[in-house]
C-alpha positions in Angstrom: 12.7 15.6 -47.2 11.4 19.2 -46.9 13.0 20.9 -43.6 9.2 21.7 -42.8 8.3 17.8 -43.0 10.8 16.7 -41.1 10.1 19.0 -38.2 7.0 18.0 -38.5 7.7 14.4 -38.8 10.6 14.6 -35.1 8.4 16.3 -33.1 5.8 13.5 -33.8 8.6 10.9 -32.8 9.5 12.9 -29.2 5.4 12.7 -28.7 4.6 8.9 -29.3 8.7 8.6 -27.3 6.9 11.2 -24.1 3.9 8.5 -24.4 6.1 4.9 -23.8 7.7 6.6 -21.2 4.8 8.1 -19.7 2.8 4.5 -20.7 4.9 3.1 -19.0 5.9 5.3 -15.5 1.2 4.3 -15.5 2.6 0.8 -15.4 5.0 0.8 -13.5 3.1 3.1 -10.2 0.0 0.6 -10.2 1.2 -2.6 -10.6 0.5 -4.6 -7.3 2.5 -6.4 -5.4 4.5 -9.8 -6.8 3.8 -13.2 -6.2 7.4 -15.0 -4.5 8.9 -17.5 -3.1 11.1 -17.2 -0.4 13.5 -19.7 0.3 16.7 -19.9 2.7 17.7 -20.6 6.1 17.2 -19.5 10.2 14.1 -17.7 9.1 10.3 -17.9 9.6 7.0 -16.6 7.8 4.5 -14.7 10.0 1.8 -12.9 10.0 2.6 -9.2 10.2 -0.2 -7.5 12.6 0.4 -4.8 15.9 1.3 -7.5 18.2 2.9 -10.1 16.2 6.4 -11.4 17.4 9.0 -9.4 15.5 12.0 -12.3 16.2 11.9 -15.6 17.2 14.6 -15.1 20.0 12.7 -11.8 21.6 9.8 -11.6 22.5 9.5 -7.6 21.0 6.2 -7.3 18.9 4.9 -5.2 15.9 3.5 -2.0 16.4 2.4 0.9 14.5 1.7 -1.4 11.8 0.1 0.5 9.1 -3.5 -1.0 8.4 -3.0 -1.4 4.5 0.2 -4.3 5.2 -1.6 -5.7 8.6 -2.6 -9.0 8.0 0.2 -9.6 5.4 3.1 -12.1 5.8 7.2 -11.8 6.6 10.7 -12.9 7.6 10.6 -13.5 11.0 14.5 -14.0 12.1 16.7 -13.9 15.1 17.7 -10.6 16.0 21.7 -10.9 15.9 21.7 -13.3 13.6 21.1 -12.0 10.1 18.8 -15.0 7.5 19.6 -16.2 4.6 17.4 -14.9 1.7 16.4 -15.4 -1.5 13.4 -14.3 -3.1 11.9 -15.9 -7.0 9.8 -13.4 -7.9 7.0 -15.6 -9.5 4.7 -12.7 -11.2 4.9 -8.8 -12.1 4.6 -6.0 -9.8 6.1 -4.6 -6.9 8.8 -6.3 -4.2 8.8 -5.2 -0.4 11.9 -5.4 2.0 11.7 -3.7 5.1 15.1 -2.4 6.9 15.9 -0.9 10.4 16.3 2.7 10.1 19.4 3.2 11.9 20.4 1.2 8.1 21.0 3.0 5.3 18.8 2.8 3.1 18.6 0.0 0.0 20.5 1.2 -3.7 18.4 0.3 -6.6 14.8 0.7 -4.3 12.3 2.9 -3.4 11.8 4.2 0.2 7.6 4.1 0.7 7.8 6.9 3.2 3.4 6.4 3.6 4.3 2.2 5.2 6.6 3.2 8.5 6.1 0.3 11.7 8.4 -0.6 14.5 8.7 -2.6 17.7 8.3 -2.2 21.5 12.0 -2.5 22.2 13.1 0.3 25.2 13.8 2.4 21.6 10.7 2.2 20.1 13.3 1.1 17.1 11.4 2.1 13.5 11.7 0.3 10.5 11.5 1.7 6.8 9.9 0.2 4.0 11.0 -0.1 0.4 9.9 -1.4 -3.4 11.0 -2.5 -6.5 9.3 -3.5 -9.5 10.3 -7.0 -10.3 9.5 -9.3 -13.5 8.4 -12.6 -13.4 11.3 -15.5 -13.0 14.1 -12.4 -11.3 16.1 -13.6 -8.1 16.7 -11.6 -5.5 19.2 -12.3 -2.4 18.3 -9.7 0.8 20.4 -8.0 2.0 22.1 -8.2 5.6 24.0 -5.2 7.5 26.3 -7.2 9.4 23.8 -9.7 11.8 20.3 -7.9 10.5 18.2 -9.2 7.5 15.8 -7.0 6.0 12.8 -7.7 6.6 10.9 -9.8 3.1 7.1 -8.7 3.5 4.2 -9.7 1.4 0.6 -10.4 0.9 1.4 -13.8 1.0 5.0 -16.0 1.0 5.9 -19.2 -0.5 7.7 -21.3 -1.0 9.4 -25.1 -2.5 6.9 -27.7 -2.9 6.0 -29.0 0.4 9.5 -27.3 1.6 9.7 -26.2 5.6 11.0 -23.6 6.6 14.4 -24.0 9.3 16.0 -22.2 11.9 19.8 -23.8 11.8 19.5 -27.7 12.2 15.3 -27.1 13.5 12.6 -27.3 11.1 10.4 -24.4 12.3 7.0 -25.2 13.2 5.6 -23.7 10.3 5.0 -25.8 7.6 4.9 -23.1 4.3 2.4 -23.1 2.0 2.4 -24.9 -2.0 3.9 -22.6 -4.7 1.7 -21.1 -7.3 -0.8 -21.3 -4.9 -2.2 -17.2 -4.8 -4.1 -16.1 -1.9 -5.8 -12.5 -1.0 -7.5 -12.3 -3.5 -7.0 -8.3 -3.3 -8.8 -5.2 -5.4 -5.4 -2.7 -6.4 -5.5 0.8 -6.7 -3.2 3.2 -7.5 -3.1 6.5 -5.7 -2.0 5.0 -2.0 -5.3 4.5 -1.3 -5.4 2.7 2.0 -7.8 -0.7 3.3 -11.5 0.4 3.0 -13.4 -3.0 3.6 -11.2 -5.3 3.6 -9.4 -4.8 0.0 -5.4 -3.9 0.1 -4.2 -1.2 -2.3 -1.1 -0.4 -4.0 1.4 1.0 -1.8 
């Protein structure tokens, strides 16, 4: 092969590699939230919205919940008593966690700076949100920080068929929904657009 053809071939290979890399990034960036199941102990699943009780054993309520995640579900545990939770990824997409502002950033996760909220304690404590692109079949342990667990966020959180979330040995009031029954049929878009006419968009 002549040097000219070799250079031309090399440029084509590099162009193809760049195109594939861009396609991969675009695919990840436009991904919708993954369908997930969460199993473990010490938590229930509740609806995330302004005024919802943030912790099972406190009266603090969420405030400043952005419209983009209002109506999603979250894992509610006790303040000062970390839950044990494992996320099973049921479909490809982003998994989201919220942690207190005072907690360290999550290694391997991407911060979602446009999504923050908090609860109405005396200090006005805030929460920051992280996401990770995942594939169906993955299993993730929800991180804890001492006596605090990260909060799992998703449009719908499922669990094993017929299973009930529990606090210790007491059955939680809320029975979980059946696995693989997908609700929240939203239309997803890119460019960090927000809720319009009931449609949720990618964070």
